[in-house]
TIDO-32545 format. One record per residue (C-alpha): x, y, z. Coordinates in steps of 0.02 Angstrom, whole numbers. Example, Ala and Ser with C-alpha at 12.3 -4.5 7.8 and 13.67 -1.06 7.14 Angstrom:
residues 2
<votor><x>615</x><y>-225</y><z>390</z></votor>
<votor><x>684</x><y>-53</y><z>357</z></votor>
***
This chain:
residues 178
<votor><x>6995</x><y>1373</y><z>5718</z></votor>
<votor><x>7000</x><y>1479</y><z>5562</z></votor>
<votor><x>6923</x><y>1647</y><z>5606</z></votor>
<votor><x>6827</x><y>1769</y><z>5498</z></votor>
<votor><x>6959</x><y>1897</y><z>5448</z></votor>
<votor><x>6920</x><y>2080</y><z>5426</z></votor>
<votor><x>7059</x><y>2172</y><z>5334</z></votor>
<votor><x>7115</x><y>2351</y><z>5355</z></votor>
<votor><x>7024</x><y>2501</y><z>5424</z></votor>
<votor><x>6880</x><y>2465</y><z>5302</z></votor>
<votor><x>6864</x><y>2292</y><z>5380</z></votor>
<votor><x>6845</x><y>2204</y><z>5212</z></votor>
<votor><x>6810</x><y>2019</y><z>5225</z></votor>
<votor><x>6965</x><y>1922</y><z>5172</z></votor>
<votor><x>6919</x><y>1826</y><z>5012</z></votor>
<votor><x>6986</x><y>1664</y><z>5087</z></votor>
<votor><x>6844</x><y>1673</y><z>5213</z></votor>
<votor><x>6715</x><y>1664</y><z>5073</z></votor>
<votor><x>6797</x><y>1503</y><z>5014</z></votor>
<votor><x>6803</x><y>1430</y><z>5189</z></votor>
<votor><x>6622</x><y>1471</y><z>5226</z></votor>
<votor><x>6571</x><y>1369</y><z>5072</z></votor>
<votor><x>6686</x><y>1223</y><z>5107</z></votor>
<votor><x>6615</x><y>1064</y><z>5030</z></votor>
<votor><x>6697</x><y>953</y><z>5161</z></votor>
<votor><x>6579</x><y>849</y><z>5266</z></votor>
<votor><x>6560</x><y>897</y><z>5447</z></votor>
<votor><x>6563</x><y>798</y><z>5606</z></votor>
<votor><x>6420</x><y>809</y><z>5732</z></votor>
<votor><x>6466</x><y>933</y><z>5867</z></votor>
<votor><x>6608</x><y>1010</y><z>5766</z></votor>
<votor><x>6650</x><y>1192</y><z>5805</z></votor>
<votor><x>6615</x><y>1251</y><z>5629</z></votor>
<votor><x>6630</x><y>1214</y><z>5444</z></votor>
<votor><x>6769</x><y>1087</y><z>5409</z></votor>
<votor><x>6917</x><y>1158</y><z>5311</z></votor>
<votor><x>7092</x><y>1102</y><z>5263</z></votor>
<votor><x>7176</x><y>1270</y><z>5279</z></votor>
<votor><x>7178</x><y>1437</y><z>5366</z></votor>
<votor><x>7258</x><y>1608</y><z>5359</z></votor>
<votor><x>7392</x><y>1626</y><z>5493</z></votor>
<votor><x>7337</x><y>1800</y><z>5546</z></votor>
<votor><x>7165</x><y>1734</y><z>5588</z></votor>
<votor><x>7190</x><y>1565</y><z>5667</z></votor>
<votor><x>7183</x><y>1491</y><z>5840</z></votor>
<votor><x>7283</x><y>1329</y><z>5857</z></votor>
<votor><x>7303</x><y>1221</y><z>6010</z></votor>
<votor><x>7481</x><y>1229</y><z>6071</z></votor>
<votor><x>7485</x><y>1039</y><z>6088</z></votor>
<votor><x>7429</x><y>1017</y><z>5907</z></votor>
<votor><x>7550</x><y>1147</y><z>5840</z></votor>
<votor><x>7698</x><y>1073</y><z>5932</z></votor>
<votor><x>7652</x><y>893</y><z>5894</z></votor>
<votor><x>7670</x><y>922</y><z>5706</z></votor>
<votor><x>7825</x><y>1032</y><z>5717</z></votor>
<votor><x>7744</x><y>1203</y><z>5689</z></votor>
<votor><x>7779</x><y>1310</y><z>5537</z></votor>
<votor><x>7919</x><y>1256</y><z>5421</z></votor>
<votor><x>8042</x><y>1403</y><z>5421</z></votor>
<votor><x>8090</x><y>1377</y><z>5238</z></votor>
<votor><x>7917</x><y>1437</y><z>5185</z></votor>
<votor><x>7936</x><y>1608</y><z>5265</z></votor>
<votor><x>7780</x><y>1715</y><z>5255</z></votor>
<votor><x>7654</x><y>1685</y><z>5118</z></votor>
<votor><x>7571</x><y>1516</y><z>5102</z></votor>
<votor><x>7660</x><y>1443</y><z>5253</z></votor>
<votor><x>7493</x><y>1387</y><z>5324</z></votor>
<votor><x>7459</x><y>1251</y><z>5196</z></votor>
<votor><x>7588</x><y>1122</y><z>5249</z></votor>
<votor><x>7547</x><y>1152</y><z>5433</z></votor>
<votor><x>7360</x><y>1128</y><z>5399</z></votor>
<votor><x>7396</x><y>966</y><z>5306</z></votor>
<votor><x>7507</x><y>904</y><z>5448</z></votor>
<votor><x>7372</x><y>944</y><z>5575</z></votor>
<votor><x>7239</x><y>854</y><z>5473</z></votor>
<votor><x>7354</x><y>705</y><z>5443</z></votor>
<votor><x>7383</x><y>694</y><z>5632</z></votor>
<votor><x>7195</x><y>688</y><z>5661</z></votor>
<votor><x>7167</x><y>867</y><z>5721</z></votor>
<votor><x>7007</x><y>948</y><z>5660</z></votor>
<votor><x>7012</x><y>1114</y><z>5567</z></votor>
<votor><x>6856</x><y>1221</y><z>5560</z></votor>
<votor><x>6801</x><y>1390</y><z>5496</z></votor>
<votor><x>6709</x><y>1477</y><z>5638</z></votor>
<votor><x>6645</x><y>1647</y><z>5579</z></votor>
<votor><x>6593</x><y>1698</y><z>5755</z></votor>
<votor><x>6780</x><y>1709</y><z>5795</z></votor>
<votor><x>6841</x><y>1870</y><z>5715</z></votor>
<votor><x>7018</x><y>1929</y><z>5679</z></votor>
<votor><x>7056</x><y>2108</y><z>5629</z></votor>
<votor><x>7206</x><y>2109</y><z>5512</z></votor>
<votor><x>7302</x><y>2267</y><z>5473</z></votor>
<votor><x>7442</x><y>2214</y><z>5356</z></votor>
<votor><x>7602</x><y>2315</y><z>5359</z></votor>
<votor><x>7665</x><y>2399</y><z>5202</z></votor>
<votor><x>7498</x><y>2431</y><z>5123</z></votor>
<votor><x>7535</x><y>2359</y><z>4952</z></votor>
<votor><x>7598</x><y>2212</y><z>4855</z></votor>
<votor><x>7769</x><y>2162</y><z>4919</z></votor>
<votor><x>7905</x><y>2130</y><z>4789</z></votor>
<votor><x>7930</x><y>1944</y><z>4760</z></votor>
<votor><x>7772</x><y>1893</y><z>4852</z></votor>
<votor><x>7688</x><y>1811</y><z>4702</z></votor>
<votor><x>7843</x><y>1707</y><z>4667</z></votor>
<votor><x>7855</x><y>1657</y><z>4850</z></votor>
<votor><x>7671</x><y>1609</y><z>4855</z></votor>
<votor><x>7690</x><y>1500</y><z>4700</z></votor>
<votor><x>7849</x><y>1420</y><z>4767</z></votor>
<votor><x>7762</x><y>1380</y><z>4931</z></votor>
<votor><x>7609</x><y>1307</y><z>4845</z></votor>
<votor><x>7723</x><y>1197</y><z>4740</z></votor>
<votor><x>7825</x><y>1143</y><z>4891</z></votor>
<votor><x>7669</x><y>1100</y><z>4992</z></votor>
<votor><x>7603</x><y>999</y><z>4845</z></votor>
<votor><x>7766</x><y>907</y><z>4814</z></votor>
<votor><x>7793</x><y>872</y><z>5000</z></votor>
<votor><x>7624</x><y>796</y><z>5040</z></votor>
<votor><x>7528</x><y>742</y><z>4885</z></votor>
<votor><x>7540</x><y>574</y><z>4795</z></votor>
<votor><x>7643</x><y>584</y><z>4634</z></votor>
<votor><x>7496</x><y>591</y><z>4512</z></votor>
<votor><x>7402</x><y>721</y><z>4612</z></votor>
<votor><x>7562</x><y>822</y><z>4635</z></votor>
<votor><x>7596</x><y>821</y><z>4448</z></votor>
<votor><x>7418</x><y>875</y><z>4404</z></votor>
<votor><x>7419</x><y>1011</y><z>4538</z></votor>
<votor><x>7589</x><y>1074</y><z>4479</z></votor>
<votor><x>7527</x><y>1092</y><z>4300</z></votor>
<votor><x>7370</x><y>1180</y><z>4362</z></votor>
<votor><x>7465</x><y>1301</y><z>4475</z></votor>
<votor><x>7589</x><y>1349</y><z>4339</z></votor>
<votor><x>7450</x><y>1369</y><z>4209</z></votor>
<votor><x>7347</x><y>1476</y><z>4328</z></votor>
<votor><x>7498</x><y>1586</y><z>4365</z></votor>
<votor><x>7526</x><y>1611</y><z>4178</z></votor>
<votor><x>7679</x><y>1659</y><z>4076</z></votor>
<votor><x>7741</x><y>1795</y><z>4193</z></votor>
<votor><x>7906</x><y>1839</y><z>4274</z></votor>
<votor><x>7843</x><y>1788</y><z>4447</z></votor>
<votor><x>7792</x><y>1617</y><z>4379</z></votor>
<votor><x>7967</x><y>1581</y><z>4316</z></votor>
<votor><x>8043</x><y>1646</y><z>4478</z></votor>
<votor><x>7926</x><y>1543</y><z>4586</z></votor>
<votor><x>7955</x><y>1383</y><z>4488</z></votor>
<votor><x>8144</x><y>1411</y><z>4491</z></votor>
<votor><x>8142</x><y>1439</y><z>4679</z></votor>
<votor><x>8037</x><y>1282</y><z>4704</z></votor>
<votor><x>8154</x><y>1176</y><z>4597</z></votor>
<votor><x>8305</x><y>1241</y><z>4694</z></votor>
<votor><x>8224</x><y>1171</y><z>4850</z></votor>
<votor><x>8196</x><y>1001</y><z>4767</z></votor>
<votor><x>8328</x><y>911</y><z>4869</z></votor>
<votor><x>8252</x><y>966</y><z>5033</z></votor>
<votor><x>8078</x><y>923</y><z>4970</z></votor>
<votor><x>8134</x><y>747</y><z>4920</z></votor>
<votor><x>8211</x><y>717</y><z>5091</z></votor>
<votor><x>8059</x><y>781</y><z>5187</z></votor>
<votor><x>7923</x><y>709</y><z>5076</z></votor>
<votor><x>7787</x><y>603</y><z>5155</z></votor>
<votor><x>7615</x><y>586</y><z>5080</z></votor>
<votor><x>7459</x><y>630</y><z>5178</z></votor>
<votor><x>7340</x><y>489</y><z>5228</z></votor>
<votor><x>7208</x><y>435</y><z>5102</z></votor>
<votor><x>7067</x><y>526</y><z>5194</z></votor>
<votor><x>7159</x><y>692</y><z>5188</z></votor>
<votor><x>7199</x><y>665</y><z>5003</z></votor>
<votor><x>7014</x><y>630</y><z>4967</z></votor>
<votor><x>6968</x><y>793</y><z>5054</z></votor>
<votor><x>7099</x><y>887</y><z>4951</z></votor>
<votor><x>7025</x><y>815</y><z>4791</z></votor>
<votor><x>6851</x><y>867</y><z>4848</z></votor>
<votor><x>6914</x><y>1045</y><z>4872</z></votor>
<votor><x>6999</x><y>1045</y><z>4702</z></votor>
<votor><x>6843</x><y>982</y><z>4614</z></votor>
<votor><x>6741</x><y>1119</y><z>4698</z></votor>
<votor><x>6866</x><y>1254</y><z>4647</z></votor>
<votor><x>6902</x><y>1297</y><z>4830</z></votor>
<votor><x>7079</x><y>1231</y><z>4852</z></votor>
***
């Protein structure tokens, strides 16, 4: 379950929640909430059995975008993911500002998740899109360099998501909500 996340003492709605509440993915009768293919770790409830069955978080990702590969693994294993706004998480991030290197880490992790689980053509298109969106900045170069340095590990661990999960990812990309 992906909860509605209220951030800081002002309790601002996390912008990811706006994307999840408008998810274009088709629902299943009796589902807990709006179907999604991702979540924010600070506002998620995951069955222990599901988490353990797919190996949990990959330590190499660290903090910042580590949810994406776990969400894909859960979906590939047949677990449902849903945004349920009635479940609320209050998030009070430490540090109060942008952490040095965070943008590079986030880009690296998005690239790794893409390369690990997407078919080659989709991975190539997504890579180009991610780098273009990030723009010609120092963090873009750092994130791409970090991702490339992990290429050997990615190649060894790579397995593509099932066709149904890939179709859902394409639906999200077409809607601008990936």
